[in-house]
N, C-alpha and C positions, 0 to 999 in steps of 0.2 A: 334863715332863719325867721321862725314862725314870732317868736317870742324872745327878748334877748335878756325878760326878766327872769323867764322860767327854768327852773332847775328839776332834770328827771334822775333819779336815781335808780339804779340796778342792784341788788344784790344777790352774792352766792350765800346759803348757812350751809353746813357741813352737819346740820342734826334739824328737828323740831324741836327739841329743848334747846338749843342754844339762839333760834329765832324767840322763842317765848321769853327767854329769860330779857332777852335785850328788848322786848317790846313790850315788858311788861313794865321795865323803868320809864319809859315816853320819852317826847321832848323835853329840853329845858325850857326854863321858862322866858331865856332869850330866845332859844329858836322858836318857839310858842309866839312869841310879840310878829315877828316877822313870816310867819307863816301864813298866807292868804285861804292855801285850802289843802289837804294831804288826802290821798286815797292809797290803799294798801291792798292787793290782790295776792293770792296765792296759785299756783300754777302745779302739777304735778307733771314734769316731764319724764319720760318714758326711757327715753335714750336722746345720747349727741354724741356728735364727732365732729372732729375739728376739722375746719376749712381753710386751714395755714399750712 
């Protein structure tokens, strides 16, 4: 473990509208108070296959 105080969150959304609605609300005041930094990226994935 490189940084025990770090949390990485990965999300998968069904539609652009769903993520836009969610992102529009932003973090709560409690969440913002403890967040040191945030980075949001969007990736276009052409295909996926299960590895299990």
